[in-house]
N, C-alpha and C positions, 0 to 999 in steps of 0.2 A: 039590436043586440050585437050583430056582427060588427057594426061600426064601433061600438063600445069596446069590443075585444081588440079591434085593430088599434084603437087609441091607447089602450092599456099596454099592448105590445110595443107601440111606438115609444111611449114614455119609458118603458123598461129598457129598450135599446139605448135611448138617450142617457138614461141613468148609468148604464153599464159602460157607455162610451166615455164618461167623465173619469179622469184619473182620481184615485183616492189616495191622498197623501196623509197617511195615518200618523206620520211622525212630524208633521208641522208643529213648530214651536221649539222650545228648548228640550233637548233630549241628550242622551249619551250613547256612545258606542264603545265597544271593547278596544282598548289600546294595545292588546296583544301581549302584555307582560305584567306579571305580579298583580293581577286583578285591577290594574289601572283602567280608567275610562277617559274618553275624550268628550268634553262638552261641545255640542254643536247646536246652532240655531237654524232651523229649517223653514224655508218659505217656498211653497210650490206655486207654479203658475201654469194653468192648463194650456195656455197658448205658447209656452216656451219651446224653443228649438235648441236651447243651450242651457247648461247648468253652470253657474258661477260659484266657485269656492273662494270665499274671502278670508284672507290670512292677515289679521290685524298686527300692528307693531307693538312696541313696548314689551311688557311682560306677557302679553297674550291672554290675560285673564278676562273673565266675563264681567268683572265689576260686580257691584251689589245687585242681586237678583230681586226685582220688584214686580210682583204679579206675573211671574214667569218670564219676565223680559230682562235680558242682560243690561246692566247699567253702564257698561263701558262706553266712554265717549270717543273712543278711537274712530277715525274717519270712516273706515270700512264698517265697523260694528254699527255705528249710528246711521249708516246709509243703506242698511240691508233692505229696508222696505222700498227705498228709492230704486234700487236695482230690480227688485221684484216688479215694481210698477212699470219699468222699462221693458218688461216682457221676458224675464228670465226666471228660472228656478234659482234659488239662492241658498247656500249653506255657509254659515260663518263658523269657522273652526277655531276653538279656543284652546288654551293650554291644558294638557293632559293632567290628570289628578296626581301623577307620580312626580311632578315637577313643581319647583318653587319659582321658577323664572324661565323665560325663553330668550336667552342671550344670543348674540349673533354667532358665537362659537358653536353652540349646540344646534343651531338651526340648519347647519350643513351636514350633520351626522346621520348615519344610517338609521339609528332608532327614530329620529325625528321624521326622516323621509318615509320610513315605514308607517308611521302614524298618518302622515298625509295620504299615503297610498290606501290606507284603510278607509279614510273619508272619501276618497275618490271612488273606491269600490262601492261604498254605501250609496253615493250619489248616482252611480250608473245603475245600480240595482233598483233604487227608488224611482228614478226619473227616466232612465233609459235614453239619455241625451248626451251629446259630447260635452266634455268638461273643460272649462277654462279656469285657470288660477289667477287670482288678483291679490297682490300683496301691497302693503303700504309700510314704509319705513323698515323696521326690522323684518316685517313680513315679506319684504321683497327678497331678502336673503333666503327665506324658506321657499318661496314660490319659484325662485330661480333654481335652487338646488334640486327641488323635486322635479321640475320640468326637465332638467338635464338628466337626472338619474333614471326617471321613469319612462322618458321618451314620448314620442307623438301618439303611440297607441293608448297611452293613459291620459295625456294632457294635449288638448287640441289647440290651445292658445294661451298666451301669457300677457298679463298687464302689470306693470310696475309703477307704483305711484310713490313719490317722495323717496326714491331709491337710496339705499345705503351705498355711498361711494368710497368711504374710507377703507383703504386696503387692510388696515389693522383690525377692522371689524368685519372681515369677510365680505367686503364690498363687492357689488355685482361684477365689477371688472376683474376681480381675482378669480372668478369662477369660469368654467369652460363654456362661456355663452356662444362661442363660435360653433358649438355642436348643436345649438337649438335649431330645429328644422320646422318650427311652427311660427305663426304670426306673433309678433311681439310689439306691444305698445308701451312706450315709456312716457309717463306724465309727471310733470314737476311744476311747482309754483315758482315763478320768477323771483319772488322775494323770500324764498325759503332760507332761513338763517341758521338751520341746524348744521353744526360744523361737520357732521359725518355724512351729510346728505346734500352735497353741493350741486346746484342746478347746472353749472357749466360742465362739471364732471359727468353728470347724468347724460347730458347731450352727447358727450364723446363716446358713450357706450354703443351708439349706433354703428360706429366703425368696426366694432368687434363682432357684431351680429352677422357674420359673413354667410351663414347657412340659412338664415331666416328668409322664407319666401316673400314675406311682407313685414315691413317694420316702419315705425314712425315715432318720432319724438314730438310731443306737444307740450309747450310751456304755457301755463295759464297765468293770468295777471289779476283776476278779480278777487273780491272779498273785502273785509273791513274789520277793524277793531281787534287785532291780534293781542292776546294776553298770555302771561305765564311763560313757561318753558318754551324756548324757540324750537325744541324738538317735540313739543307736545301737541295735543289734539286741538287746542284753542288758539294756535298760532298759524302763520302762513303754511307751515309744514303740514297742518291738518286741514287746509283749505277752508279756514274759518269764514263763515258767511258766504261761501262760494261752493259748498258741498253739492247742492242739487245740480248746479251748472256743470260741475266737474263730472258728476255721475252721468249726465246726459252726453257729455263729450266722449266718455269711455264707452257708454252703451252704443252710441252711434258708430263708433269705430269697430266694436265687436260685431255688430250687425253687418257692416260693410268694410271689412279689413283690407280691401284692395286700395282704399284711399291712402295716399301717401306712400305708395310702393316705391322702393328704391332699387 
């Protein structure tokens, strides 16, 4: 009987030791104004040491919801489970309910950064791990602006994929990235044909990251069968048929960001 009680106690301790992520799946949090809400998709990983907040490009919408799953084909949205499988907690942040679009102009404003801050606060409360921001395309504008404004106490690292480089679209180089004091990874597809996201211009951003302790530019070449809009998710811009490989590259760097130190 004594052994039985010990076994029960052991199982109880094991159960209590496992984190309970009650908000896994699609949920919403308060946007902080006019009753608006922010849709987020949450994926916990009990082994995670970091939480990644993914900021999709385009209009930032969820796409059609099917069985509780966002239908957006954006590179980051469709890769959410790949990042989770790499050992991270993952939150995909979509467009708040009080907006019809997420253009590059709005993505640098205080109201938008405030919304990102709310998602960061949720992430830290839910998972209690350091937060990294990952943006793609227009989402790089959001991720950069938030990292600069909120500082290293809120954002521990930054990853930019298919970065907006056009100065007229609040390109990354127009922001005060010299103030970033966190690890920064820039990933771009060599064949990216999006006119506002030029690979050679993305590489030049490295020279402006003068305060970043660790930084690297990685140009990927793989994939196949690009179709549609050159700035869309099914073209080189969206790492078509090379998404899982690109996620592995990003995940490996986040785990060991001393690689490529400049």
